[in-house]
N, C-alpha and C positions, 0 to 999 in steps of 0.2 A: 660820210658818217664815220665818226671816230668810235673805235672800240678798244677796250683794254687788252694789252698783250699778256697772255698767261704764261707762255713759254716760247722758246725759239730753238732753231738748229742752224748750224753754219756748214757750208760745203764749199771747198775750193778745188776746182779741177785744174791741176797744173799743166796738163797737156793742152787743154782747150783755152787755158788762161782766162777763165771766167768762173764766177761763183754764184751760189744761191743762198739766200737767207730765207728760211721757212719760219713764219710766225704762226703760233697757235693763239687764237683769240679766246676770250672768256666764254663765247658761245660754242666753243669746240670746233670752229671752222679754221682751216689752214689757208694761208696765202703765201705765195712765193714772190721774192724780190730777186731779180737777176742783177748781178753786179758785174761790171766789166773790167775791174782791176783789183789786185790784192789790196791796194791802198784803200779803195772804197769799201771792201769787205771788212778791213780792219777798223775803219771809222765807224761803220754800223755796229760791228761787234763790240767796240768800246762803249757805245751808247747803250746797247742792250745789257752789257755786263755791269756797268757802273751807275746808270741812272735809275731813278725811281719813277713810279707812275707813268709807265710806258703805254702809249696808245698808237694805234695804226689806223690810217684812214683808208677804208675799203674802196673808196672811189678814186682817190688820187695816188694811193700807194705810199703816202708820206708816213714817217715815224715822228712822234712828238714825245717829249718827256718833260718832267718838272712839275706839272700840275695836271689834275684830271680835267680834260676838256669836256665840254658839254657835247651833246650829239649834234649840235649846230654845225653845219658844213662850213660855215665861214669863220669859225672860231680862230683858226690859224691862217686866215687868208693873207695876213700881212707878210708871211714868209715868201709867198709867191711874188710879191712886189719888189723884192730886192734884186 
């Protein structure tokens, strides 16, 4: 199920060399995304900072942007086929 992202926070632990992206959804529930590289954290941060209409899939952990998806689980299923 896709839900709109209301806010986010980024953390990079330089000793452990991993990061966390915390997203706050419109229903005021937080989700954590663990990232394994600074490059991955930077890519996600750029999406969150620059794009509009951000959504988070609470089942798959995916982030989408560009248009508001419906709550249909298969709305972005074509991404998984690549």
